[in-house]
N, C-alpha and C positions, 0 to 999 in steps of 0.2 A: 504494499500500500503506500503509495507516494503521500498524501495527505490523509490525516485520520481525523477521529473527533476531536473537539476541543481546539482546533486548529481555525475555525470559522470559514472553513474553506469546503465545499466540496469534495468529500473523499475520491480519490483518484486511485487506479489502480494500473499495473504496468505488467506486460511479459515481454522478456527478453530472451531472445534464441540466438545463440553463437551457432556460427558455420563458416563454411567456404562457398563464396559468391560462384552461382551458377552462369552459366551463359545467357546474357540478356535475349529477350525474344522480342519479335517485331510488336507485338501487342502491348509489351510492358514499356516500351520506349516512345510513347506516341504521348505529346502534351498538345493542348487547346489552348490558343490563344484569342480572345476576341470570338469564341466558338468555330474558329478554324484549327483544325490537326495538323499539325508538324511532327515530322518522323524524325525523332533522333538517332544516333548511331546505335547500332547493336554490338558495340566492341566495349561498353564500359555500362556500369551504374553512376550515378551520381549520389551523394549523400544528401538525403532530404534537409540535413540539419546545417553542412558545411560547404555542399555542393563538390566535396573532393571526388576525384576518380576513384572508383572501385572496379577492377578489374577479374574476369574470370579467374579463379583459382586462387583469391586472396581471401584472407580471413575477414570475415565480416559479421554484423551482428543487427538483427532485424529487432526494433523496440516499437511497442504498441503499447501507447498510454489511452485510457477511457476512464470516463466519469462514472462514479457507483449508482448515479441513476439511470444509467444507460446499461444495455446488455453488453458483456462481454464480445468482442469482435471475433467473429470465425478466423480459425488459423489461417495466415496467409503465406507464412515465413518461407514454408518450403517450396515455394513456388520460386524463389529467389535462392535459396540457400542452400546448399548440399548436406 
């Protein structure tokens, strides 16, 4: 739990999965800008937090955070990590 009772904030939970980055697939590398899709390269991922490149075979971490008043997100990490 990231935040708990008595902190004045809604409790948050996290799931952290460590692994090795898989080869990116085309459907994972599409971004939308003003509703227009743009295909990114499939040679790497980019960290959502710091935008550093993550290449296939590198150690990587998938981090999911959700609020206690919402249901836990479905597992997605192994689509990106070995």
